[in-house]
C-alpha positions in Angstrom: 0.1 0.1 0.2 1.2 3.1 -1.1 0.4 6.3 1.0 0.2 8.4 -2.2 -2.5 6.7 -3.3 -4.8 8.5 -0.8 -2.8 11.8 -1.2 -5.2 14.6 -2.7 -3.3 17.9 -2.0 -5.0 21.2 -2.0 -6.2 24.2 -0.3 -7.4 24.0 2.9 -10.9 25.9 3.3 -11.8 26.1 7.1 -11.9 29.5 7.3 -15.9 30.0 9.2 -16.6 30.5 12.4 -12.6 31.2 13.7 -12.7 32.1 17.3 -15.8 30.5 18.3 -14.5 28.4 20.7 -15.5 27.3 24.1 -13.2 29.8 26.1 -14.7 33.2 25.1 -11.9 35.9 23.5 -12.0 39.4 23.1 -14.0 40.8 19.7 -10.6 42.4 18.6 -8.8 39.0 18.7 -11.7 37.2 16.9 -11.5 39.9 14.3 -7.5 39.7 13.8 -7.4 35.9 13.9 -10.5 35.8 11.2 -8.3 38.0 9.1 -5.1 36.3 9.7 -6.7 33.3 8.6 -8.5 34.6 5.7 -5.0 36.1 4.6 -3.3 32.5 4.9 -6.2 31.0 3.2 -5.3 33.7 0.2 -1.9 32.5 0.2 -2.7 28.9 -0.1 -4.9 29.3 -2.9 -1.9 30.9 -4.8 0.4 28.2 -3.1 2.8 30.2 -1.6 2.6 27.8 1.4 5.2 29.3 3.5 4.0 32.6 3.8 0.6 31.1 4.7 2.3 29.3 7.6 3.5 32.4 9.6 -0.5 33.9 9.0 -1.9 30.8 10.4 0.4 30.9 13.1 -0.7 34.5 14.2 -4.1 33.1 14.4 -3.0 30.3 16.8 -1.3 32.8 19.3 -4.0 35.0 19.3 -7.0 32.0 19.9 -4.8 29.1 21.7 -8.5 27.2 22.4 -9.6 27.5 19.2 -9.4 24.1 17.1 -10.1 25.3 13.6 -6.6 27.9 14.4 -4.5 24.9 15.0 -6.0 22.8 12.1 -5.2 25.5 10.0 -2.1 26.2 11.2 -0.9 22.0 10.9 -2.3 22.1 7.5 -0.1 24.9 6.3 3.1 23.0 7.8 2.4 20.1 5.9 1.6 22.1 2.4 4.6 23.9 3.1 7.1 21.2 3.3 5.2 19.4 0.5 5.9 22.5 -1.4 9.6 22.6 -0.9 10.3 18.9 -1.2 8.9 19.2 -4.6 10.0 22.7 -6.2 13.3 24.1 -5.4 11.8 27.6 -6.1 8.9 27.1 -3.4 6.0 27.1 -5.9 4.0 24.1 -6.7 0.7 23.5 -8.8 -2.0 21.1 -7.4 -5.3 20.0 -8.1 -7.2 22.0 -5.8 -10.3 20.5 -4.0 -12.9 22.0 -2.1 -13.7 19.5 0.6 -10.7 19.2 2.9 -11.8 15.8 3.9 -10.2 14.3 0.8 -7.0 16.1 1.5 -4.5 14.4 3.0 -0.8 16.1 4.2 1.2 12.8 4.1 4.3 14.1 3.9 6.0 14.8 7.0 5.9 18.3 7.5 9.2 20.7 7.8 8.6 20.1 11.6 6.6 16.7 11.4 6.5 16.8 15.3 4.9 20.6 15.0 2.4 19.8 12.7 1.0 16.3 14.0 0.8 18.7 17.8 -0.9 21.3 16.0 -3.3 18.4 14.7 -3.6 16.6 17.9 -4.8 20.2 19.8 -7.3 20.1 17.1 -8.9 17.1 18.0 -8.8 17.8 21.4 -10.2 20.8 21.5 -13.1 19.7 19.1 -13.0 15.8 19.1 -16.3 15.5 17.5 -15.1 16.7 14.2 -14.4 14.0 11.9 -12.2 16.0 9.6 -9.7 16.7 12.5 -9.7 13.1 13.0 -8.8 12.1 9.8 -5.8 14.5 9.1 -4.6 13.6 12.6 -4.7 10.0 11.3 -3.0 10.7 8.1 -0.1 12.5 9.9 0.2 9.4 12.5 0.4 6.8 9.7 3.0 8.9 8.4 5.0 9.2 11.7 4.3 5.1 11.8 2.7 5.2 14.8 0.1 2.8 13.6 -2.2 1.9 16.6 -2.6 5.3 17.4 -3.6 6.3 13.6 -6.2 3.7 13.5 -7.7 4.7 16.8 -8.0 7.9 14.9 -9.8 6.1 11.9 -12.2 4.2 13.8 -13.0 7.5 15.8 -13.5 9.1 12.8 -16.3 6.6 11.6 -17.7 6.3 14.4 -18.5 10.0 14.0 -19.3 9.8 10.3 -23.1 9.6 9.2 -24.1 7.2 6.3 -25.2 9.9 4.0 -21.0 10.8 4.2 -20.1 8.4 2.0 -16.9 9.5 0.4 -15.6 10.0 3.6 -16.3 6.7 5.3 -14.9 5.3 1.9 -11.6 7.1 2.3 -11.6 5.9 6.1 -11.8 2.3 5.4 -9.6 2.6 2.7 -7.0 3.9 4.8 -7.6 1.4 7.9 -6.8 -1.2 4.7 -3.2 0.5 4.3 -2.6 0.5 7.6 -3.0 -3.3 8.4 -1.1 -4.1 4.9 1.6 -2.2 6.0 1.7 -3.9 9.1 1.2 -7.2 7.5 -2.1 -7.8 8.9 -3.6 -8.9 5.8 -6.9 -10.4 6.9 -7.4 -7.2 8.5 -6.5 -5.3 6.0 -9.1 -7.5 3.4 -11.6 -6.4 6.1 -11.3 -2.7 5.6 -10.7 -2.5 2.1 -13.9 -5.0 1.2 -15.9 -2.5 3.3 -14.3 0.8 1.5 -15.1 -0.9 -1.9 -18.9 -1.8 -0.9 -19.6 2.0 -0.1 -21.0 3.9 -2.8 -19.4 7.0 -3.2 -20.6 9.5 -5.7 -18.1 11.7 -7.3 -15.2 9.6 -6.0 -14.1 9.1 -9.9 -12.7 6.3 -11.4 -9.1 6.5 -10.5 -9.5 6.5 -7.0 -12.4 3.4 -7.3 -10.1 1.4 -9.3 -7.2 2.1 -6.9 -9.3 0.5 -3.7 -10.0 -3.1 -5.9 -6.4 -2.9 -6.9 -5.2 -2.3 -3.2 -7.6 -4.9 -2.0 -6.7 -7.6 -4.5 -2.8 -7.5 -3.7 -4.1 -7.7 0.5 -6.1 -10.8 -0.9 -3.1 -12.1 -2.5 -0.9 -11.7 0.6 -4.0 -13.4 2.6 -3.5 -16.0 0.4 -6.8 -15.9 -1.4 -5.3 -15.6 -4.9 -8.6 -16.5 -6.7 -10.6 -13.7 -5.1 -7.5 -11.3 -6.0 -7.8 -12.5 -9.8 -11.3 -11.2 -9.5 -10.8 -7.9 -8.0 -7.7 -7.2 -10.5 -10.2 -7.9 -13.2 -12.8 -5.1 -11.8 -9.7 -2.4 -11.5 -9.2 -3.3 -15.3 -13.3 -2.9 -15.5 -13.5 0.1 -13.9 -10.8 2.0 -15.6 -9.3 0.2 -18.4 -6.4 2.7 -19.6 -5.5 3.6 -16.2 -2.2 2.9 -14.3 -3.9 0.6 -12.0 -5.6 -1.2 -14.7 -2.0 -1.6 -16.0 -0.2 -3.2 -12.8 -3.3 -5.3 -12.7 -2.8 -6.9 -15.9 0.7 -7.3 -15.6 -0.1 -9.1 -12.4 -2.3 -11.2 -13.8 -0.2 -12.2 -16.6 2.6 -13.0 -14.0 -0.2 -15.2 -12.6 -0.9 -17.0 -15.8 -4.5 -16.4 -15.8 -6.5 -14.5 -18.3 -7.4 -10.9 -17.9 -11.2 -11.7 -19.3 -12.1 -14.8 -17.3 -12.8 -15.1 -13.8 -11.8 -18.9 -12.6 -14.2 -21.4 -11.8 -13.5 -21.1 -8.3 -13.5 -17.4 -8.0 -16.0 -15.7 -5.8 -15.1 -12.1 -5.8 -15.4 -10.7 -2.1 -17.0 -7.3 -3.4 -20.0 -8.8 -5.2 
């Protein structure tokens, strides 16, 4: 399982209600923090993440008990590091997304522990916000704190409604990925199977194909080749020209089986 499969980098849009925390703050502090947050968001929209970090940090200093402020700051740190890693000139072009739930700061931040601490503080201050749990889970996974990451994803799932299909599907996929990475393949199969059974309109064929591909890999590791073949074929069916389809075709070829016909003893786990 590759962490990069789950990562879609974009602009964070947690700007509303900044300063509305449990601990009262002065109007002037709230107003200033809102202005700093707006400025940080504008800078992220134009991929100037290093500058955005400073503005979000200012908001945290003004509102240390505001979960959104901490989340924004941690998010900006992740994006800032990703930018520096990919481009020496400090700029990078990403495919932007307006839904922060699908975004993942999977690479270590400039100060990994600092970003992780900001996510932890956001969850501490607002434990019922699934998005904060999701991002903390990603950061913990990246830091190889697998048990802690699993706890966050399971907590996230307990908070998500059945209508939040895309977020549920991605949380299941993350759990499958973690269990695969720690070589608990039966559990990886369990969570990937739940992932692909969730209908998530708007997910896109690339992501859906990736989920079936990862399920097939887990099935192979779990000693269930016939089911793995069926899932690789599903990968090809969903996105015939995609990268995962190419890998699935090669895997089937290496196994000496056809990419068109399922073996007689195959029973796909996603039927």
